C-alpha positions as CSV (number, residue, x, y, z in Angstrom):
1,M,0.0,-0.1,0.0
2,S,1.4,3.3,-1.1
3,R,2.1,5.5,2.0
4,H,2.5,8.9,0.0
5,E,0.5,11.3,1.4
6,T,0.6,15.0,0.9
7,S,3.7,16.2,2.9
8,P,3.3,19.2,4.8
9,T,6.5,20.0,3.5
10,T,5.4,20.3,-0.1
11,V,5.2,23.9,-1.3
12,Q,1.6,24.5,-2.1
13,P,0.0,27.0,-4.1
14,A,-0.6,30.5,-2.3
15,S,-3.5,30.3,0.1
16,N,-4.5,32.1,3.1
17,H,-5.9,29.1,4.8
18,R,-3.6,26.1,5.9
19,P,-4.8,23.2,7.9
20,N,-1.9,23.6,10.7
21,A,-0.7,26.4,12.9
22,C,2.6,27.7,12.3
23,C,4.5,26.3,15.5
24,F,7.0,28.9,15.9
25,C,4.7,32.0,15.8
26,W,1.7,30.2,17.0
27,C,-0.5,32.4,14.6
28,C,-3.9,31.2,13.6
29,C,-3.4,30.8,9.6
30,C,0.0,29.6,9.1
31,S,0.4,32.2,6.4
32,C,3.2,34.3,8.1
33,S,6.0,35.5,6.4
34,W,8.4,33.3,8.3
35,N,6.5,30.2,7.2
36,E,6.3,31.6,3.6
37,D,10.1,32.1,3.4
38,R,10.7,28.5,5.1
39,E,8.7,26.7,2.6
40,R,10.5,28.3,0.1
41,T,13.9,27.4,1.0
42,W,13.0,23.9,1.7
43,R,15.1,21.5,-0.6
44,P,12.9,18.7,-2.2
45,S,16.0,16.6,-2.7
46,R,16.4,16.5,0.8
47,E,13.1,15.2,1.6
48,T,12.9,11.9,3.2
49,K,11.0,8.6,2.4
50,L,9.6,8.9,6.0
51,E,6.5,11.2,4.9
52,T,5.0,10.4,8.0
53,I,7.2,12.8,9.8
54,P,5.4,16.3,9.9
55,N,7.1,19.5,9.1
56,C,6.1,20.6,12.8
57,E,4.8,18.3,15.7
58,A,1.3,19.2,17.0
59,C,1.9,21.4,20.3
60,T,0.5,24.5,22.3
61,K,2.2,27.7,22.8
62,P,4.4,27.1,25.5
63,T,4.7,29.2,28.6
64,P,7.7,31.6,29.6
65,E,8.3,29.1,32.5
66,E,8.8,26.2,29.8
67,V,10.8,28.4,27.1
68,R,13.4,29.2,29.9
69,G,13.5,25.3,31.1
70,W,14.9,24.7,27.7
71,A,18.0,26.5,28.6
72,Q,18.5,24.5,31.9
73,S,18.8,21.2,30.1
74,F,18.7,19.5,26.8
75,D,16.4,16.6,28.4
76,K,13.9,19.6,28.9
77,L,13.9,20.7,25.5
78,M,13.8,17.4,23.9
79,K,10.9,16.3,26.1
80,S,8.7,19.6,24.9
81,P,7.1,19.1,21.4
82,A,7.5,22.9,21.0
83,G,11.1,22.6,22.3
84,R,11.9,20.1,19.7
85,N,10.1,22.1,17.0
86,V,12.1,25.4,17.8
87,F,15.4,23.2,18.0
88,R,14.5,21.8,14.6
89,E,14.0,25.1,13.0
90,F,17.5,26.4,14.7
91,L,19.1,23.0,13.1
92,R,17.6,23.6,9.5
93,T,19.5,26.9,9.6
94,E,22.7,25.1,10.2
95,Y,22.1,22.4,7.6
96,S,21.8,19.4,10.2
97,E,18.0,19.1,10.7
98,E,18.5,15.3,9.7
99,N,19.5,14.8,13.0
100,M,16.3,15.9,14.8
101,L,14.4,14.1,12.0
102,F,16.4,10.9,12.5
103,W,15.8,10.9,16.4
104,L,12.0,11.5,15.8
105,A,12.0,8.5,13.2
106,C,13.5,6.4,16.0
107,E,11.2,7.4,18.7
108,E,8.2,6.6,16.0
109,L,9.8,3.3,15.4
110,K,10.2,2.7,19.3
111,N,6.3,2.8,19.5
112,E,5.7,0.3,16.8
113,C,4.3,-3.4,17.5
114,N,3.4,-4.6,14.1
115,K,6.5,-6.7,12.5
116,H,5.5,-5.7,9.2
117,T,5.5,-1.9,10.1
118,I,8.7,-2.5,11.7
119,D,10.6,-4.0,9.0
120,E,9.3,-1.3,6.7
121,K,10.1,1.9,8.8
122,A,13.4,0.3,9.6
123,R,14.3,0.2,6.0
124,M,13.4,3.5,5.4
125,I,15.1,5.0,8.4
126,Y,18.2,2.9,7.0
127,E,17.7,4.3,3.6
128,D,17.1,7.9,4.8
129,Y,19.7,8.2,7.4
130,I,21.9,5.6,7.6
131,S,23.0,4.8,3.9
132,I,26.1,6.4,2.5
133,L,24.2,7.4,-0.6
134,S,21.5,9.5,1.3
135,P,21.8,13.4,1.2
136,K,20.5,13.0,4.8
137,E,22.9,10.6,6.1
138,V,23.7,11.2,10.0
139,S,27.1,11.1,11.2
140,L,27.7,7.8,13.2
141,D,31.1,6.0,14.1
142,S,31.9,2.7,12.2
143,R,31.1,0.6,15.4
144,V,27.6,1.8,15.6
145,R,27.0,1.3,11.7
146,E,28.2,-2.1,12.0
147,V,25.6,-3.3,14.8
148,I,22.9,-1.4,12.7
149,N,24.0,-3.4,9.6
150,R,23.9,-6.7,11.7
151,K,20.5,-5.9,13.4
152,M,18.9,-5.0,10.1
153,Q,18.9,-8.8,9.1
154,D,16.1,-8.8,11.3
155,P,15.0,-5.4,12.5
156,S,13.1,-4.7,15.9
157,S,11.8,-1.5,17.2
158,H,15.4,-0.8,18.8
159,T,17.5,-1.6,16.1
160,F,18.6,2.0,16.0
161,D,19.0,2.7,19.7
162,D,22.9,3.1,20.0
163,A,22.8,5.3,17.0
164,Q,19.8,7.3,18.2
165,L,21.6,7.9,21.7
166,Q,25.0,9.1,19.5
167,I,22.9,11.5,17.5
168,Y,21.1,13.0,20.9
169,T,24.7,13.1,22.5
170,L,26.0,14.9,19.2
171,M,23.1,17.6,19.4
172,H,23.4,17.9,23.1
173,R,27.1,18.6,22.8
174,D,27.3,20.1,19.6
175,S,24.3,22.2,18.5
176,Y,22.5,22.6,21.9
177,P,24.9,25.4,23.2
178,R,24.7,27.3,20.0
179,F,20.8,27.0,19.8
180,L,20.7,28.9,23.3
181,N,22.6,31.9,22.0
182,S,20.8,31.9,18.9
183,A,18.5,34.6,17.9
184,I,15.4,31.9,17.2
185,Y,15.8,31.0,21.0
186,K,16.5,34.6,22.2
187,S,13.4,36.1,20.1
188,L,11.0,33.4,21.1
189,L,12.0,33.8,24.8
190,Q,11.4,37.6,24.6
191,S,8.4,37.2,22.6
192,V,6.6,34.7,25.3
193,S,7.6,36.9,28.1
194,R,6.2,39.9,26.5
195,S,2.9,38.3,26.0
196,S,2.9,37.1,29.1
197,S,3.4,40.4,31.1
198,E,0.9,41.7,28.7
199,S,-1.7,39.6,29.8
């Protein structure tokens, strides 16, 4: 059965009404200039086979306390859907969004119970993020790659656990400190703090 659905990352004709609210500014129509620019700069060549991963996770507007909490620990950031969305937008500016996409795909795989679906998703993850032929290949050491290659003979929902941990650690050590100093995070912090003081 074909899994091809209309991906939120596909550039659509100009319209003032879109199904999903923009998760960065939480506007109601998702036609803000930030979102339009984001769609224009999306590269179709970097799209994945895993079209089930949305452009933004569904989430509510975070509180100022929640946004400030993201600076306290990477774990807090990654446990928050809104936090993951904002961090993912930052990773996109650094051309390393595939790290978050891979992490999300692994989380989705771990929730699967059906053997056929696990096999299918594991192969898609492998093709999208592990294969050296993929434009979205993530950076893994040779030991982890060997483990994955062995496990791919009979994939399970935990086939990519070692790789997922390695990418989580990479994002934590490498991208997270820069994210906290980025204009994206600082402007969001200002925005939620201002709207909180006005209400």
